[in-house]
N, C-alpha and C positions, 0 to 999 in steps of 0.2 A: 277585583279586591274589594272586601269589606272598607267602608267608609274610610277615606284618605282623609288624615287628619283626625282621625277620630279620635284621638286620645290626647292628653297633655305631654308638655314635652318632658322629656329626658336629659336633656342636654345641658344643662346649670343650674344651678341654685340662684345665678343671677338672672333666671327668668321669670323668678317667682314673682307674684303681685307684693304690694306692701302690706304688711300684717295690718288690719283693720286699727289695734290699738296704738301703734306708731302713726298712723295718717291723722288718728283722731290727735296724737300729743301733740302734731304737726299743725293740726287746726287749731286748737285750743290756745299753740303759742305765738298762732296770727291775731290774738287781741292785742290792739294796742303799739304804741311804742316800746321799742326798746334799745339802748346804748349799744353800735356795733361792736365789730369785731372782737366780740367776745367778752364784753364788760356787762353781761346781761343774769337777769336771776337763772335762767336755764343753765347756764354754762357755770356759773358758780354754785349750784346745786349737784351739777353733773360732776364736778370735782371734786365734792364732797362724798358723792359715791361710790365713785373711783377710791377715794382712801378706804371706807368700807369695806371694800372687797378686795383689794391689791395690798392694803398696809397703809401707816399713814403719812410715811415719805411720799405716796404716789403723787404725780403731778400730772396734771389731764391738758392736751391740746387738739383739740379737732380741728380736722382738716377734711378736704372735700372728697378722696377716693382713696383705695390701700395702695395703688402705684405712688402715689403723694406722700403716703405715710411711711411706707418702705423706704423711698428715698431720702426723706428727710430724715428720718430715725438714722440711717447709718451715714447719712452726711454727717448729724450728729456725733457718730461714735469713733471717725475714722479720720487720720488725717487726709489732708489733699493727694498724700501719695499715697493712700492706704488702698488695699485689697481688702476684698469681702470673701469670706469662705463659706462656701452653701452647697446644697446638694445638685447634682446635674441637673434636677430637674424642678428645682426651686424658681417659685413664679418671677422671684428676681432676677434669675438668670436667662428665664425662656421665654417670658409673657410678658414684661415691661419695655419692650422694644428698645434697651439697651440702657433705659432711663437713668440705673444707676450710675452706668458709664459716661453717657451721654450728657445728663443733668447733674450728678454728683460728681463726675471726675472719678470713678473710684472702679477697679478692676475685678471683676467678678471671678474670684477662684474657686473654679468647680469642682467638687468632689464625687468620683462613681456611687451611686447610692442602690441600697439594696431596697425592693419597695418604697423607696422615696426616703429611705432614713439612712443616714451616715453616722459615724461611731468615734469615740475620741480618737482612736487612732488617723482617722481623714483628717481630725483639726490638727492632731501632732506634726502629720508630716509636712506642714507648711513652715515649721519651726524654723530650718533654716534659712528661709528667703528673709526672718526678720532684721536680719542685718545685712542684708545686700543689696547695695544701690543702684543694681542694675534691675532689680524686679519690683514688684508692687510688694510694700509694705503689708503684713496679713495684720489690719487693725480691728477687723470685726468678725464674728462668726454669727451667721444667720442661720437660724432652725423655723422649720416651718411647721404649725403643729393646730390640727394636722395636717397631715402632707399629700402634697400634689395629688398621690395617687392611693389616696382614700385611708392611707393608715396613720398609727396614732405611735408615738413614741412614749413609753412608760415614766412613770418619774425619774424613776431611778436612772435610766438614759438620758433624760435632758438634765439632771444634775451631772454626770457624770461628762458630758458635752459642756457645760458653763464650767466646769471645775477645770476641762483640760484648756479649754480658752482662755480662763482668767489666768492659770498656770504659766502660760505663755504671754501673757500682757495684754490681751484680748478684750475687747468688749462684747458682749454676749446680743444680739437683738433676734425677737422672737415677732416672725409674721404669723398673728394670730387671726388670719380671716376668716378660718374656720375653726377658731379656740373654741369657740361652746360646742360644737362637734364633740373634741378631744375631749373636752370636759363632762360632757355627757356619756361619754364611751367608760370613760374612768369611773366615774361618779366622782369625781373630788373639783375643791370649788376651784376658782379662776385664780386665786393667789396660790394655791399648791403647783397650779400646772407653769408659773412664771415667778413670783416674787420670793417666794419660797426655793426652789432648785436656783437661783442665781440668776435670772435674768436681767437684763439692767433696762434695756427699752424696749417696749411691746407696740406694734402695731396692731390696736384693738380693732376687729371687724364687725362689719354693722350689715352690709347691703347684702351679704350671702344667707342672713338669718331674720329676713322680715324687714331688715331697713330699707330705706328708699333711697338715699344717697349721703356719702360722708363716713367718715372712720375718726379715729381719736389715735394721736399719740399718747404712749403712756409712760413716762422716766420712773422707774421704780423704786430704785435707791438714791439714798442722799449720802452717799459717797464722793469719792474725789468724781468717778466717772459720771455719777448721777449728777452730780451737781454742773458739771461741765454740759453735759449735755442738756439741762432743763435750760442752762442760761445761753444755747445756741437754737434750739429748735424756734424760739418765738423768729429770731432774724431769719433764719433758714425758711421755715413756713411762708413768709412774706415774701423771701426770695424768690421761691418755688414756684408762687402763685397758689398757694395751699393754705391761703388764710381767709376766711369767707366772711364777707361784709357783714351779712344777716346770721350771724354764728349760731342764735338762739335756735334757730330748725334744725343744725345738724345736732346740736346739744339734746333739743326735744325727744328725737330719734331715739338716742342713746339711753337718755333717760327711761321712753318708754320700755325699751328692751332690759335694762338694769334694774330699775325700780329706783324710787325715791332714797335720798337720805336716810338711812336710819331704819328703812323697810328690814323686817324680818319675814319673808315672803320664803316659803318654801319650796315653792317651783316657780321663779321668775320667769318671765316671757322669754329671755333669751335660751334660758335651762328648756322650756317647753318646746320650743321651736327647735331646736337642736335634737331633740330627745327623739321628736316625731321624725324629723328626718333622717336620723340613724336607722328609727324603727322600718321607717319605709323601704331602706336599702337593704336591711336586713330582711327584709318580707321578698322582698325581690329575688333576692339570690336564694332564699332558702323553697320560692318558688319553681322556680327552673329545676331546681333537684328534686323536688317533689314531682316533677311533671316528667323527669325522665329525661330531660333535655340535656344534660349534662356528661361530658366525655374526660374522662381524666388520660388518655391517649395522648402521648407528648407532644405526638405530629398528628394530631385530629383528621378525621375524613370527613365528620359531621360535628354538629352538635355545638354546644359551647365549651366552653373552656375556661374556668376563671384562672386569671393571670395574677391577681393581689388578692393578700388577704381585704374581707369586706370589715373595715374595723370604726367606720364613720359615717358619712352618706353618699360614698360612690361605691359604684361596682365595676370593675374591670373582668373583662372577659374578650375571647375570640370566639369568632363563629364566620360560617360562609359569606363571603363579601356579597351575595347575590341575595343571600338573605339578610344580610344588616341592611342593604341600601332599600328592600321591600319593607322594613319595618319601620324605616326612617319616614317613609312616605304616611305613615298612619302617626308615629311618633317621633319628632324631630330626637336625634343625639346626637354626639360627634364620635367619628372615629379617632383612635388617640395613636396608634402605631400600626406598621404593618404586622399582619399574624405569621403565625409559622408558615406559612407556603401562600406562594403569590394570591389563592383564590381564598384566602382568610383575610380578617384584618381585627384588630384589638378596638374594641367600643369602652367608651366610656359611658357608664348610665349614673345621670345625678339626679339624688331625690332635695326635696324642699321641704319648707315646715306646712308647706300648702299640698303635696303630695297624697292625693286621697287611698286608702288601701284599694279601693274600687278601680283607680288609677292603673298602681303597681300590679294588681290580678288582671286586669285589662291587656296590660302590658304583656305579661307573661304568656299569656294566651295569644298574642300577636307573634312570639318570637318562637311559641312551640308550632302556630299554623305555618308560618313562614318556612321554616325549617322542614317540616313536614312536605311542604308544597315541593322546595328544593330538591328534597330527596326521593319523590315519586310515592311516597307513602301516604294512604289513607285518602279519606274524600277531598283532601283540601289540595291534593298534588294538582300539579300544572299537568294540562293536557299534552 
C-alpha cells in the first residue's frame, strides 16, 4: 500500500496546529509582567473587541476550554434543579462525559434531531414539565452552531428557536465552538448569529479555528437574564476551575483571531480560517463526486454515500468498512456511526484552517483507490 500515514489527518479540527498569528500573539503577550486573573491589558482589549462585534452590552469571561465554557454558561442560566433542552447529538449531551450533569447538576433533556438541528416544536414539547415538581425544570435551551453534524441553522431558524424558548421562560445558550464556520457559511456577522437572534449567553470557540487553548463565555444582553448571568459567571468560573491565573495568554489568542478594538478588517483571522476550512470540506465532497465514487443507493453495495449536508467544515459519509480502515492507515479519521449494513460505516471527515487543497485531493485519491481495490476493479485491485 502506498505511503502509510502519507496524508494529514481528517479526524478533527482540534488536530490542527496553532495558527502562526495566534502563536505570535501569545509570544508577544509573554513580555514583562501583568496582573493575574484577567485584570490585564489583553483581557481589557478583548472585552472591548467583543463589544465591537457582539454589541455594547456584551461582557466577556475567558475560560480554559469549551466544555468549561458550556458548563459554566449553563449553570449561570439554569436553577440548580433545572434541565437543559438540546439536540440529541449536542456536545453537551454526548461528548462532555456528563459534565453539565456531574459538575453543573443540570439534567440534559435531549431532543431527536434531523441532521443535528432541532425545531421550536422540540422546545415546546417540554412546556408541560415547567411546573412539574417530579421533573427537571427546563430552564435553558442550548443550540449548537454549526452543529455536530456539520450543518448550519439559518438565521430565521435561530430566531424562532430563541423566541420559543423565551416564550416559555427559558434562557438561550449557544455552543459556538464552530460559530466562525457558521458565520462564514451564512456570510453574516457574529452578532447576527447571536445577539440579534436572541441568544443570551455564548460559548465562543477558538481552539477549533486556529487557537491554542482557551475559549470565552460571552454574556450578550443587559436584561434581567443577562445581568444575573454576568453576576454569576465570575464565581462559577472560579468554583469550576475555569479561571486562568495568567488569563492574558487566553485573551491574546482570542484577540489575534477577532482583531484589536476598533479594527475594521474585512477579513479577520477568524473568518479567513473558517472560510478556508469550509472550502476544503466542499472541495473534498466535490472531489469524490467528480471521481464517480458516490452512490445514491439507499442501501449501497459499494462506493461513498453522503449522509449529511456539507454546510461547514465536516463531511459525513458511509463507505465499506474495509475501505475506510485502509484509508485510515494513510490519513486518520473517526468512525461516526454504523453504516447501512454491517460491512459499512459512517465516517466523519473534518477539515481545518491548515488543510491544503493538495491534502484534500490526495485524500480523495486515497478513498477512490481503496474503493477500487476492495471492489476488484482496476490496477489497484487487491490480488
